[in-house]
Phi, psi and omega in degrees: 000218185220159181265123178255157176297324183260002182191165179267147177211139182192176182290163180284165189292172178187121169156161177286135180279155175287155183303132176085354181278153177301144177076022182295133177223162179267135180283135180276132180288343184277342186250146182288140176255346179246142182281134180237163177303323179296319178293324178295316179298318179295322178296315178299323178296320180294335180297336177072021180253137178305126182303331180289345181245009178292140173287170179275120182280159172271142181240142185229129185227132172064201184297322178296320178296323178299318181293329181275339191298312187224144173250130180087355179229156176246132177247129184234098179277169177294326180219106184300322182294332182265002183296137175221141178208148176227137184213137165257131171213156185208130175276123178262191185291328182231334183234190177218147179241151179209151170224126185219160170213136184202166180299159177302134180192149175274133177243133183212156174234116187265170176301319181296320179296319181296319180294320182281326183226082187281060178288144181239091186228157168249120177266123178249124185219151174210142179243163178238353182270150179292158178134149180273129181232143182235138172242134180234124180199143178054039177076007181243147182228129181222145178261140175227166184224182182304135179091349178280139178270125186241135177241129177223125176270140183274004183274355174224153184300147176206161175226136177236131184217135178233160186271356185201183173306139183223161184229069181292143173213157181159210184231155173242120188239125174301132181301332180299334181289343181279349179058229183292346181270005179303324182299333178296325182283329188265339182284149179301131183191171172294123187277000184249127183293148179296158180276059178264167175304321179294315180296317180295319179295318180294322178294316178297321178295319181301315179296313184291317181296320179296315180295317184288336182258324183268319185267345184267127181276070182217186181294150178289154178291162178288163177299324178298322179294319177298315181295323177295321178297314179299320179300316180295315180295323178296321178296317178294321178297321182295334179295339182283342187245113180296143179088354178243133177239160178212129181257124177299138179294333181212106184288354174299321179298317179299310181298320179300314181287330176296321177297312181297323178294319178297318178299317180298323185272333190246356188296340180288347176278117182298340179273354181288130184210172179307323179296329178296322180295314181301318181294313185292326182265003179058045177243151173282161177302322180296314179299317182297311184289334177293332179297334186240013184292337181266003180264167183264015183219130179286165178296320179298321179292324178296319179295316179298320179295322178297320178294320178296318179298317177296318179298319180298318178298319181292325178300323182279313186280341179231072188297343181258001181283127181302150182300322178299320178293320178298314181302312182294317182294332180276350176108006179277143180278338180216151178293325180298315178297319178300312181299317182295316180296316183296313182293325179297325183275320188250356175085350178221160178287166183299325180293312179297322180297316180300319179297319181294316186283324185265001178298130180302139178235155179292138181281000000 
């Protein structure tokens, strides 16, 4: 996550737990536990931000990197000397955003840490990489996976552990910003949001908002945008606690993020189109297009961009996969359309891009 003046912020945990520790999980032999240049390149591709506009990330190596990585939290990897991490983070006017990827490691906040550094924050996180991850807090233990929205308050001890390299991203929100709903964040409860339309929309928004604010070398969002984000997360948080409701101040934000979440999940289907979104969300075409009439990108262009982003990730993570297979898997109906879209966005064709990104570099 990121370091705030009023609180600690850094990425969410990752790692095999020591025997007998809370949140113990078994490490999967199929998934990488150490961060490599290829995994970093694939992670940057997943952020969906033009490489030419990426901010400069912070890099963390070995035991020294561990000490710099987090304030107010302890990270315990399987091998401190082999620890690697890369992070984009940004302090906004009221909250903070982060996108990170790092080696497997257990992350925890102890009673002693809380007494010494009494930060009062709500950590909002979501990952996109495969692997079993466990959060332990208030005597409860729950497993979550890629795409799950996770809430953790720093006012009580917790442990977060994942079985492999992980890529947490999200927001760090001062608990004071939640007002009367602060109790929802601090009371013992299941820390993982339900797989409801609201939770999925909030998870998709968390990833996109973090990438656009932390990894993108552009202007910071407005205070109104930050408050709208907090509003959405609070609504998703309220779903975890029976008997508590929360009404979004503006359901336009919910519908907007529900559309973006659908695009993220369905764009690989070549038949997926704006009309598919209208049908699934029970909106008229007019209602749907009004949600995006003030933006500079049409829904069809957003779907195409999502396909290009997926293709770019596949080019990096599967260097031997034929271009035609990449095109089809990303949702394009023809290789020609894929090549044109890709070159329009990145300035080079997919083959040249793959050569540039996967070319060996000195460590």
